[in-house]
N, C-alpha and C positions, 0 to 999 in steps of 0.2 A: 547709460548715456543715451542709447537709442530710445529708451522708455521715455527719458525727458525731452527728447526731439519730438516724439509722436504725441506726447501731451501737449508740448507746445504748439504743434501744428493744429492737434484738434481743439485747442482753445478758441481759435477764431471762428466767429459764426460761419464765414464763408467755407472754411474748411471743413466744419461739420456738416453743411450742406452737401458739399461734394463729397464726402464720405458716405452721407446717406444716400445720396443718389448713385453713387459707385457700388454701395452694397446691393441697392435695389437691382442695378444693371447685372451685376454679377449673378444675383439669384434668377433673374430671367434666362441669363445665357445658360446657366448650369440646368434650369428647368427645361430649356428647349434641347439642350443636348441629351438629357435623360429620355425626353420623349423620342428624340430620334433613335437612341440606342434601343428603346423598347419596341419601336417599329420595327427595326432591322430583325430584332430577336422573334417578333411575332411572324414577319415573313420568313424567316429560316423555318420556324415551326410549321407555318402552313405549307411550304415547300415540301418539307419532310412527310406531312400526313398525305399530300396529294401523291408522292411517289409511292408511299405505303399502301395507298389505297389502289393504285394501279397494279403494284406487284400482287396485292391479294385477289384483284379481279383476274389477273392472269393465272394465278394458281388455281382458283376456283374454275375457270375454264379447263384447265389440264385436268383437274380432277373429274370434272363432268364427262370430258372426252375419254379418260381413262376408264370410266364406268361403263361407257357405250361400248367399249372394244370387243372384238371377239374372243371368246374363252380359250378356243382352241382351234387347230386347222379344219376340223369338220365345220364349226361354226364360220369360219372364214370362208371355206369353200361355198357353203349355202348362201352366204351374203353376196358372194361375187356371182353366183349363178342367178339370184333373184335380182340382183343389180341394184341392192340396197346399201350398198358400202359407202 
């Protein structure tokens, strides 16, 4: 029954044109929504990359500071006396 109604509706020229334009409009809307979704995904990935780079930079600085630290009390005392701490 529904198929008969749809076939009867699609048989008229103005209905075919309406279906054609409706299909084109639907395709454009779906395309724009997919572009928006992809943009959001790219934005989240870029934000995650930026935060990872910041964390890596902080960790690198911490490791460099740990490499320059005094090894024992005597070295600490020497640095404090020299004023190079």
